[in-house]
C-alpha positions as CSV (number, residue, x, y, z in Angstrom):
1,X,0.3,-13.6,11.1
2,X,2.8,-10.7,10.8
3,X,4.9,-12.8,8.4
4,X,2.0,-12.8,6.0
5,X,2.3,-9.1,5.7
6,X,6.0,-9.4,4.9
7,X,5.3,-12.2,2.4
8,X,2.6,-10.0,0.7
9,X,5.1,-7.2,0.3
10,X,7.9,-9.4,-0.9
11,X,5.6,-11.1,-3.5
12,X,4.5,-7.7,-4.8
13,X,8.2,-6.7,-5.1
14,X,8.9,-9.9,-7.0
15,X,6.0,-9.2,-9.4
16,X,7.4,-5.7,-10.0
17,X,10.8,-7.1,-10.7
18,X,9.4,-9.7,-13.1
19,X,7.4,-7.0,-14.9
20,X,10.5,-4.8,-15.1
21,X,12.5,-7.6,-16.8
22,X,9.7,-8.5,-19.3
23,X,9.1,-4.9,-20.5
24,X,10.9,-3.1,-23.2
25,X,12.7,0.1,-22.3
26,X,9.7,2.1,-23.6
27,X,7.3,0.1,-21.6
28,X,9.4,0.5,-18.5
29,X,9.4,4.3,-18.8
30,X,5.6,4.2,-19.1
31,X,5.0,1.8,-16.2
32,X,7.7,2.9,-13.7
33,X,7.1,6.7,-13.9
34,X,6.7,8.2,-10.5
35,X,8.2,10.9,-8.2
36,X,9.5,10.7,-4.7
37,X,7.0,11.9,-2.1
38,X,7.7,15.3,-0.5
39,X,8.6,15.4,3.2
40,X,5.1,16.6,3.9
41,X,3.5,13.7,2.1
42,X,5.8,11.2,3.8
43,X,5.1,12.7,7.2
44,X,1.3,12.6,6.5
45,X,1.5,8.9,5.5
46,X,3.4,8.1,8.7
47,X,1.0,10.1,10.8
48,X,-2.0,8.3,9.1
49,X,-0.4,5.0,9.9
50,X,0.0,5.8,13.6
51,X,-3.5,7.2,13.8
52,X,-4.9,4.1,12.1
53,X,-3.3,1.9,14.6
54,X,-4.8,4.0,17.4
55,X,-8.2,3.9,15.8
56,X,-8.1,0.2,15.5
57,X,-7.1,-0.2,19.2
58,X,-9.8,2.2,20.3
59,X,-12.4,0.4,18.2
60,X,-11.3,-3.0,19.5
61,X,-11.6,-1.8,23.1
62,X,-15.1,-0.3,22.5
63,X,-16.2,-3.5,20.9
64,X,-14.9,-5.5,23.8
65,X,-16.9,-3.3,26.2
66,X,-20.0,-3.9,24.1
67,X,-19.4,-7.7,24.2
68,X,-18.2,-8.1,20.6
69,X,-15.0,-9.8,19.6
70,X,-13.4,-7.7,16.8
71,X,-11.4,-10.0,14.5
72,X,-8.3,-8.5,12.9
73,X,-4.9,-8.1,14.3
74,X,-3.9,-11.4,15.9
75,X,-0.5,-10.2,17.1
76,X,0.6,-7.8,19.7
77,X,1.7,-4.3,18.7
78,X,4.0,-4.5,21.8
79,X,6.3,-6.9,19.9
80,X,8.8,-4.8,18.0
81,X,9.6,-7.6,15.6
82,X,5.9,-7.9,14.6
83,X,5.6,-4.2,14.2
84,X,8.7,-4.1,12.0
85,X,7.5,-6.9,9.8
86,X,4.1,-5.2,9.3
87,X,5.7,-1.9,8.6
88,X,8.2,-3.3,6.0
89,X,5.7,-5.7,4.3
90,X,2.3,-3.9,4.4
91,X,3.3,-0.3,4.9
92,X,6.4,0.1,2.7
93,X,6.7,-2.7,0.1
94,X,3.1,-3.4,-0.8
95,X,1.9,0.2,-1.3
96,X,5.0,1.2,-3.4
97,X,4.7,-1.9,-5.6
98,X,1.0,-1.5,-6.0
99,X,1.4,2.1,-6.9
100,X,3.9,1.2,-9.6
101,X,1.8,-1.5,-11.0
102,X,-1.6,0.2,-11.0
103,X,-0.5,3.7,-11.9
104,X,1.7,2.4,-14.8
105,X,-0.9,0.1,-16.2
106,X,-3.9,2.4,-15.9
107,X,-2.4,5.9,-16.4
108,X,-2.3,5.4,-20.2
109,X,-5.3,3.1,-20.6
110,X,-8.0,5.1,-18.8
111,X,-7.7,8.3,-20.9
112,X,-7.8,6.3,-24.1
113,X,-11.0,4.6,-22.9
114,X,-12.7,7.9,-22.0
115,X,-12.3,7.5,-18.2
116,X,-9.6,10.0,-17.5
117,X,-9.9,13.7,-16.7
118,X,-9.4,14.7,-20.3
119,X,-12.6,12.8,-21.2
120,X,-14.9,15.1,-19.2
121,X,-17.2,17.2,-21.3
122,X,-18.6,20.4,-20.0
């Protein structure tokens, strides 16, 4: 199961790479426009990840006490390899590539369709 997360991240990275090679230089500058997160933003993301793991574990324990089998993580977070694979695939690669793809493809389209912040009328 953890390798699925890594595979998902690697496939996203391959899609971004393919998109980069197919776009013109003007298209690349529109799609791949982003800034590096600040230290505060990166720390908040890491903290949210750790809190999310804890919330999942607490929810799983509570459900077990109530007699329910919570489906989800089918691997142990005690296995450092599994944690590393999940972090690389689902926490690092996938969000970065999704951000590039969605922000680039929608940041120009939405305002032209009347869905961006500039389309609000007071």
